[in-house]
Every structure is written in structure tokens, then in C-alpha cells.
C-alpha positions in Angstrom: 91.2 60.1 119.9 89.8 57.0 118.1 88.3 57.2 114.6 85.6 54.5 114.0 85.1 52.9 110.6 82.2 55.3 109.9 84.6 58.3 110.4 83.1 59.2 113.8 85.8 60.8 115.9 85.6 59.7 119.5 87.6 61.8 122.0 89.3 60.4 125.1 86.6 60.5 127.7 87.4 61.1 131.4 85.5 58.4 133.2 85.9 60.2 136.5 84.1 63.2 135.1 81.5 61.5 132.8 81.2 58.1 134.4 77.6 56.8 134.4 76.4 59.6 132.1 75.4 60.0 128.5 77.6 62.3 126.4 77.0 64.0 123.0 79.9 64.2 120.6 80.1 66.6 117.6 83.2 66.9 115.5 85.2 64.8 117.9 84.4 66.9 120.9 82.1 66.3 123.9 79.5 69.0 123.6 77.0 67.9 126.2 76.5 65.5 129.0 73.6 64.4 131.3 71.7 61.5 132.8 69.3 60.8 129.9 69.6 60.8 126.1 66.8 63.3 125.8 68.6 65.8 128.1 71.9 65.4 126.3 70.3 65.8 122.8 68.4 68.9 124.0 71.6 70.5 125.3 73.6 69.6 122.1 70.8 71.0 119.8 70.8 74.2 121.9 74.4 74.8 121.1 74.4 73.3 117.6 70.9 74.2 116.3 71.8 73.9 112.6 73.4 70.5 112.9 71.2 67.5 111.9 70.7 64.8 114.6 72.9 62.5 112.5 75.9 64.7 113.4 75.3 64.3 117.1 76.6 61.0 118.4 75.5 59.7 121.8 77.6 57.4 124.0 77.0 55.9 127.4 80.1 56.2 129.6 80.6 53.3 132.0 80.7 54.2 135.7 84.1 52.9 136.0 86.7 50.9 134.1 87.7 47.5 135.4 90.8 45.6 134.5 90.7 41.8 135.1 94.0 40.1 135.6 94.4 36.4 135.1 97.3 34.3 136.1 97.8 30.9 134.8 100.1 28.7 136.8 101.3 25.2 136.1 102.1 22.8 138.9 
């Protein structure tokens, strides 16, 4: 888990499961996912109706993670 400078706890996100989707995070846990922000907020508010929107953090998960390797050679 990563804690951002504003004290938002971001859990480790499974790219295979959530890749290409929006996720809602509350208290350091993924509480909803979907294709659009509106869908994800609606799902999160259904489960956490008393939480203000400022407590529901949205992230877009990349479809995949790429690692770029570079080799420097001298002749």
C-alpha cells in the first residue's frame, strides 16, 4: 500500500483484474470498479451512502504495465 502526501491510502491494484477500468477507493480499499466514473461513484455511494464524495477517490487503472529496458553499449 502506498500513502500519498495527502494521506490517501492507495492499495496494490491487480492490473489483470482492474486493467482499463475506473476504481473507487475508500479507506485504502477498492470498493467499486467499472468502465465510467459515474458508474463507479454510483456503486461506491450505494455501499457508503454516509461518506462524502471527498472520501471516495477515483483512479484509472492502466490496461497493462509496460517495462522499457534500455541498454547502452560503447564500442
